[in-house]
C-alpha positions as CSV (number, residue, x, y, z in Angstrom):
1,M,26.2,4.1,-5.0
2,A,24.9,7.4,-6.2
3,T,23.1,9.7,-3.8
4,F,19.3,9.7,-4.4
5,R,16.0,9.2,-2.6
6,C,14.1,6.0,-3.0
7,E,10.7,6.7,-4.3
8,C,8.9,4.6,-1.6
9,C,11.1,4.6,1.4
10,M,12.8,7.2,3.6
11,H,16.4,6.1,3.0
12,S,18.8,7.9,0.8
13,S,21.8,6.3,-0.8
14,E,22.1,3.7,2.0
15,C,18.9,2.1,0.7
16,E,19.9,-1.2,-0.9
17,I,16.5,-1.5,-2.7
18,G,16.1,2.2,-3.5
19,F,15.7,3.7,-6.9
20,P,15.8,7.4,-7.8
21,S,12.5,9.2,-7.9
22,P,12.1,11.6,-10.8
23,S,9.5,13.5,-8.8
24,W,12.2,14.3,-6.2
25,G,14.9,15.2,-8.7
26,G,17.7,13.1,-7.2
27,T,18.9,14.6,-3.9
28,K,16.4,17.5,-4.1
29,G,14.0,17.1,-1.2
30,G,16.3,14.6,0.5
31,G,15.9,16.2,3.9
32,L,12.1,16.0,4.0
33,M,10.6,14.1,6.8
34,A,8.4,11.0,6.2
35,N,5.1,12.9,6.9
36,E,6.1,15.8,4.6
37,R,7.0,13.4,1.8
38,A,3.8,11.5,2.3
39,R,1.9,14.8,2.2
40,A,3.6,15.7,-1.1
41,F,2.8,12.3,-2.6
42,R,-0.9,12.8,-1.6
43,K,-1.0,15.8,-3.8
44,D,0.6,14.0,-6.8
45,M,-1.6,10.9,-7.1
46,T,-2.1,9.0,-10.4
47,P,-5.5,8.9,-12.0
48,A,-5.9,5.3,-10.9
49,E,-5.0,6.2,-7.3
50,R,-7.5,9.1,-7.3
51,L,-10.2,6.8,-8.6
52,L,-9.6,4.1,-6.1
53,W,-9.2,6.6,-3.2
54,A,-12.7,7.9,-3.9
55,R,-14.1,4.4,-3.5
56,L,-12.0,3.5,-0.4
57,R,-13.3,6.6,1.3
58,E,-16.8,5.1,1.0
59,L,-15.8,2.2,3.2
60,K,-15.7,4.7,6.1
61,T,-19.4,4.0,6.6
62,R,-18.4,0.4,7.4
63,G,-16.0,1.6,10.0
64,L,-13.0,1.1,7.8
65,H,-10.7,4.1,7.6
66,F,-8.0,4.1,4.9
67,R,-5.2,6.6,4.7
68,K,-3.6,7.5,1.4
69,Q,0.2,7.8,0.9
70,A,0.7,6.5,4.5
71,P,4.1,6.1,6.1
72,I,4.8,2.7,7.6
73,G,8.3,2.3,8.9
74,R,10.6,3.6,6.2
75,F,8.1,3.1,3.4
76,I,5.2,5.2,2.1
77,V,2.4,2.9,0.9
78,D,-0.4,4.0,-1.5
79,F,-3.3,3.1,0.9
80,C,-3.4,1.6,4.3
81,C,-6.2,0.6,6.7
82,Y,-4.2,0.5,9.9
83,A,-7.0,-1.1,11.9
84,A,-7.2,-4.1,9.5
85,K,-3.4,-4.0,8.8
86,L,-4.1,-4.0,5.1
87,V,-2.0,-2.2,2.5
88,V,-3.2,-1.6,-1.0
89,E,-0.7,-0.7,-3.7
90,V,-1.5,0.6,-7.2
91,D,1.4,0.0,-9.5
92,G,2.1,1.6,-12.9
93,S,4.1,0.1,-15.7
94,Q,7.4,1.1,-14.1
95,H,6.8,-1.8,-11.7
96,A,7.0,-4.3,-14.5
97,N,10.8,-4.4,-14.9
98,A,12.8,-6.9,-12.9
99,A,14.6,-4.4,-10.6
100,D,11.3,-2.8,-9.5
101,R,9.7,-6.2,-9.0
102,I,12.5,-7.1,-6.6
103,H,12.1,-3.8,-4.9
104,D,8.3,-4.4,-4.5
105,Q,8.9,-7.9,-3.3
106,R,11.3,-6.7,-0.6
107,R,8.9,-4.0,0.5
108,T,6.0,-6.5,0.7
109,E,8.2,-9.0,2.7
110,W,9.0,-6.3,5.2
111,L,5.4,-5.1,5.5
112,V,4.3,-8.8,6.1
113,T,6.9,-9.1,8.9
114,Q,5.1,-6.1,10.5
115,G,1.8,-7.9,10.4
116,Y,0.4,-6.2,7.2
117,R,-1.4,-7.9,4.4
118,V,-0.5,-6.4,1.0
119,L,-2.8,-6.3,-2.1
120,R,-1.3,-5.1,-5.4
121,F,-3.2,-3.9,-8.4
122,W,-2.0,-2.6,-11.8
123,N,-3.2,0.9,-12.8
124,N,-5.1,-0.6,-15.8
125,E,-6.9,-3.0,-13.4
126,V,-8.2,-0.1,-11.3
127,L,-9.1,2.0,-14.4
128,G,-10.7,-0.9,-16.2
129,N,-12.3,-3.0,-13.4
130,L,-12.8,-0.7,-10.5
131,E,-15.7,-2.7,-9.1
132,G,-13.7,-5.9,-9.2
133,V,-10.8,-4.2,-7.4
134,V,-13.0,-2.8,-4.7
135,A,-14.8,-6.2,-4.3
136,T,-11.4,-7.8,-3.8
137,I,-10.4,-5.2,-1.2
138,A,-13.8,-5.5,0.6
139,A,-13.5,-9.3,0.7
140,E,-10.0,-9.0,2.3
141,L,-11.6,-6.7,4.9
142,T,-14.5,-9.0,5.7
143,P,-13.6,-11.4,8.5
144,T,-14.2,-15.0,7.7
145,P,-16.3,-16.7,10.4
146,T,-14.4,-19.5,12.1
147,P,-16.3,-22.7,12.9
148,P,-16.5,-23.7,16.5
149,H,-13.7,-25.9,17.8
150,T,-14.4,-29.5,18.6
151,G,-16.5,-29.7,21.7
152,E,-17.9,-26.2,21.4
153,G,-21.3,-25.1,20.2
154,L,-24.7,-26.7,21.1
155,T,-24.8,-29.8,23.2
156,T,-27.7,-32.2,23.6
157,H,-28.6,-33.8,26.8
């Protein structure tokens, strides 16, 4: 296997699901720590990510703090609300090919094993239907009231 850095995780050539990242130029930057890589990714967000980030920041008033380009384990996710254990990914057309879909599926499976819920949106969804995307995220963050268990609640005498 060639030596490269996976675009979304911290592994180099040992990463079985990794793909070279053009933004890192193969092995260039291979020694960067997770937080340094995440910091670099924060400066290089796509237009769809920047647009969604502006709206996710507004959720802070509801006590929901999102981080952008956040490290979780060996991965760097686009957005994460740690308190709600919710990851939001914004995917470009490169995620449409079969190899990248497998890579995304494995990332999602691993994140789920860590207790995270993962929402994925295409760039064009964010750019063309921002309100719908934000509503979907907000609905995922809104706790669903659970009905009382049998025998709970009001009793009559």
